[in-house]
C-alpha positions in Angstrom: 5.1 -10.9 0.7 2.8 -8.4 2.5 2.0 -5.4 0.4 1.7 -1.8 1.6 -1.6 -0.4 0.3 -1.0 3.4 -0.1 -3.5 6.2 -0.5 -1.9 9.4 -1.9 -2.9 12.9 -0.9 -1.5 15.3 -3.5 -0.5 14.2 -7.0 2.0 17.0 -7.5 5.8 17.2 -7.8 6.6 15.2 -4.6 4.3 12.4 -5.7 6.0 12.4 -9.2 9.5 12.0 -7.6 8.3 9.1 -5.4 6.3 7.5 -8.2 9.2 5.5 -9.7 9.7 3.9 -6.2 6.0 3.0 -5.9 6.0 1.5 -9.4 9.2 -0.6 -9.1 9.0 -1.8 -5.5 6.9 -5.0 -5.5 5.9 -4.3 -1.8 3.8 -1.3 -2.8 0.3 -1.0 -4.2 -1.2 2.4 -5.0 -5.0 2.0 -4.3 -6.4 5.5 -3.8 -5.7 9.2 -4.2 -7.0 12.6 -3.3 -6.4 15.7 -5.4 -8.3 18.8 -6.6 -6.8 18.5 -10.2 -9.2 16.6 -12.4 -6.5 15.7 -15.0 -4.2 14.3 -12.4 -7.0 12.2 -10.9 -7.9 10.9 -14.4 -4.3 10.0 -15.1 -4.1 8.2 -11.7 -7.0 6.0 -12.6 -5.5 5.2 -16.0 -2.1 4.3 -14.5 -3.6 2.3 -11.6 -6.7 0.3 -12.8 -8.8 -0.6 -9.8 -7.7 2.4 -7.7 -10.2 5.0 -6.6 -10.0 8.8 -6.3 -11.7 10.7 -3.5 -12.6 14.4 -2.7 -11.2 14.3 0.8 -8.7 12.6 3.1 -11.4 11.7 5.5 -13.6 9.9 2.9 -10.6 8.0 1.5 -9.8 6.8 5.0 -13.4 5.8 5.7 -14.1 4.0 2.4 -10.8 2.5 1.3 -8.6 -0.2 2.7 -5.3 1.6 2.6 -2.6 0.8 5.1 -0.8 4.1 4.8 -1.7 7.7 3.8 1.1 9.4 1.9 0.8 13.2 2.3 2.5 15.1 -0.6 0.5 18.3 -0.7 2.0 21.8 -0.5 3.7 22.5 2.8 1.1 24.8 4.2 -1.4 21.9 4.2 0.7 19.1 5.7 -0.5 19.5 9.3 -4.2 19.6 8.2 -3.9 16.5 6.0 -1.8 14.5 8.4 -4.2 15.2 11.2 -7.1 14.1 9.1 -5.4 10.8 8.4 -4.2 10.2 12.0 -7.7 11.0 13.3 -9.0 8.1 11.2 -6.3 5.8 12.7 -4.1 5.5 9.6 -0.3 5.3 9.4 1.1 8.3 7.7 4.1 9.1 5.6 4.4 12.9 5.1 6.8 14.7 2.9 9.2 17.0 4.7 8.6 19.3 6.4 6.1 17.5 8.6 4.6 20.9 9.7 5.6 24.5 9.7 5.4 25.1 13.5 6.6 23.4 16.6 3.0 23.5 17.9 1.7 21.6 14.9 4.6 19.1 15.1 3.7 18.4 18.8 0.0 18.1 17.9 0.6 15.5 15.2 3.0 13.5 17.3 0.4 13.3 20.1 -2.4 12.4 17.6 -0.3 9.5 16.3 0.4 8.3 19.8 -3.3 8.4 20.8 -4.2 6.5 17.6 -1.5 3.9 18.0 -0.2 4.4 14.5 3.2 5.3 12.9 3.9 8.9 11.7 6.9 9.0 9.4 8.6 11.8 7.5 10.2 11.2 4.1 11.7 11.4 1.7 14.7 13.3 3.0 18.1 12.4 1.6 19.2 11.0 5.0 17.4 7.9 3.7 19.9 7.5 0.9 22.1 4.4 0.7 25.4 6.3 0.7 24.3 8.1 3.9 23.1 4.9 5.5 26.3 3.1 4.7 28.4 6.0 5.9 26.4 6.2 9.2 27.2 2.5 9.8 30.9 3.1 9.2 31.0 6.0 11.6 29.0 4.1 14.3 31.5 1.2 14.0 34.3 3.4 15.3 36.5 2.2 12.5 37.8 5.7 11.7 37.7 7.0 15.3 35.5 9.8 16.5 33.6 12.1 14.2 34.9 15.6 14.6 33.5 17.8 11.8 30.9 17.6 9.0 31.0 19.8 6.0 28.1 20.1 3.4 27.8 22.2 0.3 25.1 22.2 -2.3 24.7 24.8 -5.1 21.6 24.3 -7.3 18.9 26.1 -9.4 16.2 25.5 -6.8 14.9 29.1 -6.5 14.6 29.6 -10.2 12.5 26.5 -11.1 8.9 27.3 -11.8 7.0 28.2 -8.6 3.5 28.8 -7.3 3.3 32.2 -5.5 3.2 30.7 -2.1 6.4 28.8 -2.8 8.2 32.2 -2.7 6.6 33.1 0.7 8.5 31.8 3.7 5.5 31.9 6.0 3.7 29.4 3.8 6.6 27.0 3.7 8.4 28.5 0.7 12.1 29.1 0.3 15.2 27.0 0.9 14.9 26.7 4.7 11.7 24.7 4.6 12.4 23.0 1.3 16.1 22.2 1.2 17.6 22.7 4.7 15.7 19.6 6.1 17.8 17.4 3.8 21.1 18.7 5.0 20.0 18.9 8.6 18.6 15.4 8.7 21.8 14.0 7.1 24.0 15.9 9.5 22.0 14.7 12.5 22.2 11.1 11.3 25.9 11.2 10.8 26.8 13.2 13.9 24.6 10.8 16.1 24.2 13.5 18.7 21.8 16.2 19.8 22.1 19.8 18.4 22.7 22.2 21.2 23.5 25.4 19.3 22.5 26.8 15.9 23.9 29.9 14.1 22.9 30.9 10.6 23.2 33.6 8.0 20.5 33.8 5.3 20.6 35.1 1.7 17.5 36.9 0.2 19.1 38.4 -2.9 16.4 38.6 -5.5 13.5 41.0 -5.0 11.3 39.2 -7.5 11.7 36.0 -5.5 11.6 37.4 -2.0 12.2 34.3 0.1 15.4 32.7 1.4 17.5 31.4 -1.5 20.7 30.6 0.4 22.1 30.0 3.9 25.3 29.3 5.8 24.6 27.4 9.0 26.7 25.9 11.8 25.3 23.3 14.1 27.1 22.4 17.4 26.2 18.9 18.7 26.3 17.8 22.3 29.0 15.1 21.5 31.4 17.7 20.2 30.7 17.4 16.5 30.6 20.6 14.4 28.5 20.7 11.2 28.8 23.4 8.6 26.0 23.5 6.1 26.0 25.8 3.0 23.2 25.9 0.4 22.5 28.2 -2.6 19.6 27.9 -5.0 20.4 30.9 -7.1 21.1 28.9 -10.3 24.8 29.8 -11.0 27.4 27.3 -9.9 26.3 23.7 -9.9 28.0 21.7 -7.2 27.0 18.4 -8.9 30.1 19.0 -10.9 32.0 17.6 -7.9 30.0 14.4 -8.1 30.6 13.5 -11.7 27.7 15.6 -13.0 25.2 13.2 -11.4 22.0 14.9 -10.4 20.3 14.8 -7.0 18.0 12.0 -8.3 20.9 9.9 -9.6 20.7 10.7 -13.3 23.4 12.1 -15.6 23.5 15.8 -16.3 24.4 17.2 -19.7 26.5 20.3 -20.1 24.0 21.9 -22.6 21.5 22.0 -19.7 23.4 24.7 -17.9 21.3 27.8 -17.4 18.1 26.1 -18.4 16.1 27.1 -15.3 16.9 30.8 -15.7 16.3 30.8 -19.5 12.9 29.1 -19.1 11.9 31.5 -16.3 12.9 34.6 -18.4 10.7 33.3 -21.2 7.7 33.0 -18.9 7.6 36.8 -18.4 5.2 36.9 -15.5 3.7 34.8 -12.7 0.9 33.5 -14.9 3.5 32.4 -17.4 5.5 30.8 -14.6 2.5 28.9 -13.4 1.8 27.7 -17.0 5.4 26.6 -17.3 5.1 24.6 -14.0 1.8 23.0 -15.2 3.4 21.8 -18.5 5.1 18.9 -16.7 2.4 18.2 -14.1 1.2 14.6 -13.5 -1.7 14.1 -15.9 -0.5 16.7 -18.4 3.0 16.1 -19.5 3.8 13.1 -17.2 2.4 9.7 -16.4 3.6 6.5 -14.8 5.2 5.4 -18.0 7.2 8.7 -18.5 8.4 8.9 -14.9 10.2 5.5 -14.8 13.9 6.1 -14.1 16.6 5.5 -16.8 18.6 2.4 -16.7 21.9 4.2 -15.8 20.4 5.5 -12.5 22.9 5.6 -9.6 22.4 6.5 -5.9 20.8 9.8 -5.0 22.6 12.5 -3.1 22.3 16.0 -1.7 25.5 17.8 -2.7 29.1 17.5 -1.5 29.9 16.1 1.9 33.1 15.7 3.9 33.0 13.9 7.3 36.2 14.4 9.3 37.2 11.7 11.8 40.3 11.1 13.8 41.7 8.5 11.4 40.3 9.7 8.0 38.0 12.0 6.0 35.1 10.3 4.4 33.3 11.5 1.3 30.0 9.9 0.1 29.3 9.9 -3.7 26.6 8.4 -5.8 28.7 5.3 -6.4 31.0 4.9 -3.4 32.3 6.1 -0.1 35.7 7.6 -0.6 38.0 7.2 2.4 41.1 9.5 2.7 43.3 8.0 5.5 46.6 9.0 6.9 48.7 7.6 4.2 46.4 5.9 1.7 43.0 6.2 0.0 40.2 3.6 -0.1 37.1 3.3 -2.2 34.1 1.4 -0.7 31.8 0.7 -3.6 28.0 0.9 -3.1 25.5 -1.7 -4.3 23.7 -1.1 -7.6 20.4 0.7 -7.7 17.3 -1.4 -8.6 14.6 0.7 -7.0 15.3 4.4 -6.3 14.4 5.5 -2.8 13.9 1.8 -1.8 15.1 2.8 1.7 11.9 4.7 2.3 9.8 1.6 1.6 12.2 -0.5 3.7 11.4 1.7 6.7 7.7 1.8 6.1 7.4 -2.0 5.6 9.4 -2.7 8.7 7.1 -0.4 10.7 3.7 -1.5 9.4 4.3 -5.2 9.0 7.1 -5.9 11.5 6.4 -3.4 14.3 9.8 -1.8 14.0 9.8 1.8 15.1 10.9 4.0 12.1 14.0 6.0 12.4 12.4 9.0 10.6 9.5 9.2 13.0 7.5 12.3 14.2 10.1 13.1 16.9 12.9 13.0 14.4 10.9 15.3 12.0 10.2 17.7 14.9 13.9 17.8 15.7 14.8 18.8 12.2 12.0 21.4 12.1 13.2 23.0 15.3 16.6 23.5 13.7 15.0 25.0 10.6 13.0 27.4 12.8 16.2 28.3 14.7 17.9 29.1 11.4 15.1 31.5 10.5 14.9 33.0 14.1 18.6 34.0 14.1 17.8 36.8 11.6 16.0 40.1 12.1 
């Protein structure tokens, strides 16, 4: 089996979430990394004997034999780091958002085209197995035409420990650049059409965290599908209660954890304390390859509560099944068990690099999602 040799740019939170996938999927080999944090680089070398760390993307591309550069740096650096990898002729997987402007998205897509390499965006939850299975059911026509998509997600996102720039929209902070791409990408995949109209109301309700913390958006597709997307990251109601108290990453939530994010943030007192709180669980400090392996009871990941209305039924994806509510009867379509979380990301990368299959979540797809994010922001004064 051909392995994908991956060089990582950024050993932060996004890398930590993807690390279980890299560890458990036998098609992956982590061979190189770039990060400014010495402790993270030291931990990487301990976790992956034989790997190397570099001080720049360019040098890693020149001196290592990686097949793919995985860009997982803060949002404001994505365009710079992706361009550096593409300029060296490397395939790229970049965390969403691919870039923060339409101009940068265009520039990266053109650079990938010139270099003859693949540019992929991930992980968004449109990769998830429940969404892929649901998209296949909708495409089959088994339940008639898709008419309406409803999505709702209430989390503690805005009150998790943040760096200062994560609370500034212009630097990629807030829920529009962080969370909306998940809902938008899922809705686009399920609707299977082109968005022709966007309307959105934004919530900025905490002066101490002055970026967008909530939104209500409506997307009108050219095939007649209407999508309604609601998100709140203000750490009150938790919509995972509608999904059996299963977290976004497929793990069980405990009732005593309610309010943990706000309590921890209150104890931090100021931005320095908040940064220290964030650093406590960084890779190389509190976390390593061993500690980040997923629990055995892992089920499929999700991004909140979804209802897809078709002519013949309403369909609801969950971490364990697709629930079908028909005219006179219900049906439960069980999902396969999880062996490797986010395996779908590696499936797409492997098919692209080793089989020449154009990825679904390519640069054009990423640009389309970003255009909708920007439209959501532009609808406000």
